[in-house]
N, C-alpha and C positions, 0 to 999 in steps of 0.2 A: 624689813619694815615690821615693827612690833604691833601688837594688837591695839594699843591706844591710838597709834597713828591711823590705823585702818578704821577704827571706830570713829575718829575725828573726821576723816575724809567722807565716810558714809553719812555722818551727821550733817556735814556742810552740803553734801550733794542733795540730801533730802530737804534741807532747808531752802536751798536754792530752787529746787523743783516746786516747793510749796509757794515761795514768793513769786515764781513765774506763772504758776496757775492763778494766784490771786490777782496779779497784775493784768492777766489776759482773761479774767472771768467773763467780762462783757462779750469779748470776741468769741470765747468758747461757747457761751450760752447762745449767743446769736447763731453760731454754726450748728449747734446742737438742734435748735428749734427749726432751723432751716432743713436739716437732715431729716428730722421727724416729719415735717410737712411733705418733704419729697417722698419718703418712704410710704406714707399713707396715700399720697396721690398715685404712686407706682402700684400699690397694692390694689387700689380701685380699678385699675386697668385690667386686672386679672380676675377680679371677683366683684359681684355687685354688693357685697356686704362691706360695711365700713370697718377699718382696721386701725387699732391703736398701736403705733410703732414705738412708743416711748420706751418700753422695756427692752425691745431688740436693739434699738439705737444705743441705749445706756450700756448694754452688755458689750456691743461693739466697741464703744469708746473705751471701756474698761480693758477689753482684750487688746486693743491698739496700745494702751498705756503700758500694759504688761509686756508686750512684745518690744516697745521702745526701751523699757528698762533692761530686758534681757539683752538687747542689741548692745547697749552701752556697756554692760558688764562682761558679756562673753563673746561678742562677735569679733573675729580677728581684724576686720576692716570696718570700723564704726561708720565712717562716712559712706561707704558703699552700702552698708546695712540701712542707713538712714534713707538712701535713695529707694531701696526696695520697700521700706516702710510707707514712704509717700505713695508708691505704686499700690501697695496693699490698701491704702485708704480709698482708692478709686475702684477697687475690685468689685464691691457690691453694685456700684452704678453700672459698671461694664456688664456684669452678669445680668442685671435686670434688663438693661437695654437689649442685650443679646436675646434674651428670652422673649422680650416684647417683639423684636423683629421677627423671630420665628413664629410667634403667635399671629402676628399680622399677616405674614405669608400664608398660614394656613387658613385664616379667616378669608383672605382674598381668594383662595382656591375653593372655599365652600360657598362663596357669595352667588354664583350662577344658580346652584340648586336652591339656595334659600329664596332668591328672587322668583324662581319658578314656583316654589311652594306658596309664596305670598300671592302670586298671580292666581294660583288654583284656589286659594282660600277666598280671595275677593270675588272670583268668578262663581263661587258656591253661595255668595250673598253676604259674606262678612264685610264689615267696614275695615278701613285700614288699621285703626287701633286694635280691633279684634284680631286682624291677621298678624299683627306684630306680637300679640299676646300668645297666639298659637305657636309663632316661631320661638318664642321665649320658652315654650314647653317642649316643643318637638324637634327643633332644629339640632343638627350635630354640634358637638362641642368642637372648638371653643366659640363659634359664632353665636351659639345659643346664649352664652353669657352676655354678649353685646346686645342682643335683643332683649334679654332680661333686664339689663341696666336701662334700656330705652323704656321698657314697659313700666319699671319701677318709677322712673321719673315722670312718666305720663300719669300714673296713678297718684303720684304725690302732688299733682296739680299743675305740672308744667304742660303748656299746649304742645301739640304734635310738631309744628315747625321748629320750635325752640329745642324740643328733644332731638329732632333729626340733625339740627345744626351742632348740638353738643357732640353727637355721635361722629359727625364728620370731623370736628376738631379733634376728638380723642383718637380716632383711628388714622386719620390723614392717609387714606388709601385712595388713589385715583379712581379705581373702579367703584368703591363705596361712594365716592362723591358723585359719580354718575347716577347711581341708584338713589341717593338722597336728593339730588337735583330733580330727578324725574317725580319723585314723590312731592316735593315742595312745589313744582310747577303744576302738578295736578291738583294740589291743594288750593292754589291761587286761580288757576284758569279753568280747571274742570277738564273733562274729556274722558275717553275710554281708558281707565287706568289699567285694566286687565290686558288690553292690547299693548300698551306701553310697556308694562313689566315683562310680558312675553318676549317682545322684541328685544328689550334690555337683556333678558336672560340669554337670548341667542347670541347677542354680541359679546357678552361676558364670556360665554363658553368658547367662542372663537379666540378671544384674547388669551384665555387660559390654555387653549390647545397650542396657540403659538408660543406661549411662554414655556410650555413643556418641550416643544421642539428645539427651542433656543438652549434650554437646559441640557438636553441630551447632546446637542452639538458641542457644547463647551465642557462636557464632562472630563475630557482628557486634560483640559487646562487645570481643572480643579485637582485632579490627581497629581499633576506636576507641582502644584502649590503645596500639597500634603507632603510630598516627598522633599520639597525644599525646607519645610518646617521640621520633619523628622531627621533629615540627614545630619545636622550638627550633633544631635544626641547620639545617633549610631556612631558617627566618627569619634565622639568623645568616648564612648564605651570601648571602641576598638583601641583608641590611644591609651586608655587606662590599662587594658590588658598587656600592651607592648611596653609602655613606659609609665608605670603608675606614679613614680616620683614626680615626673613633669606635669602630670594632670593635677596632682595635689597642690602644686605651686599655684595653679590658677585659682584655687579656692582658699588659699592661706596667705596671700599677699595682696597688697593694694593693686600692683601692676596686673596681677592675673585677674582680679575682680574687674578692673577697667577693661581688659581684653574680653572677658565674658560679657560685660554690659555692652561694649561696642558690637560684638558679634550678634547678641540678642536683638539689639536695636536694628542693625542692618537686615537681619532675618525677618523681623517684624515688618519693616518697611517694604521689603520685596514681597512678602506674603499679601500685605494690604494692597499694594500696587496691582499684583496679579489678580487679586480678588475683585478689585474694582473693574478689571478688564473682562473677566469671565462672568460678571453679574451685572451686565448692562441692563438698564430698564427697558421693559417691552411695553 
């Protein structure tokens, strides 16, 4: 194939790609703004400061386009490569949601101590908003960030019940819902809020202790899941030492990539199934 034919093919490919982008510009822009909104909302869950995600999302889109071009030009199995690009598109969401789950779990474990601190603050003569402000300054991270967000909303003019409801919606934690409901009931009905908070703190500590006991009892199951995930990589490495040519075929042919994809899918399903079993809600 001479240079002129190669140049013509490259020109046609570039023109086709440009026409595709123009034809789908409305869909691409809609997807872009939706991703920017999601990224900004996700960032707000981790920090009380507002975040402009347009630059990061633009760089992600550019990077994804470069990866797609490299896949078409150099990947030995373009269809399989396209499948992995689709997976790559969802990696940021998976990472953020995974980090958010870990953060929520840590907040849940810190809640009993925070409730006890609030009870002590109210018992010393503070109002509920003042107690929230104190937690926003002195509570442990990351629950301090949640109280800081609540405090910022209250200072911006939101009433306390609306602020608490927003925190319930954002965290979606059963134990925090109990805490929020206790505050809301006290706001509407009155009563001894110190006694209510102290009783709630004791209950939350009992729930947390039970959760730790369940976690310890299921530790062997979690280790088995880790072995399940690592075993294919170990076997692949041993196979490469014994029959390197056979392993290379798995990454240089469509049939091999299909086998790798099937193995990865079955391993992921097994790990997710086992993870659901050993992480039952308490």
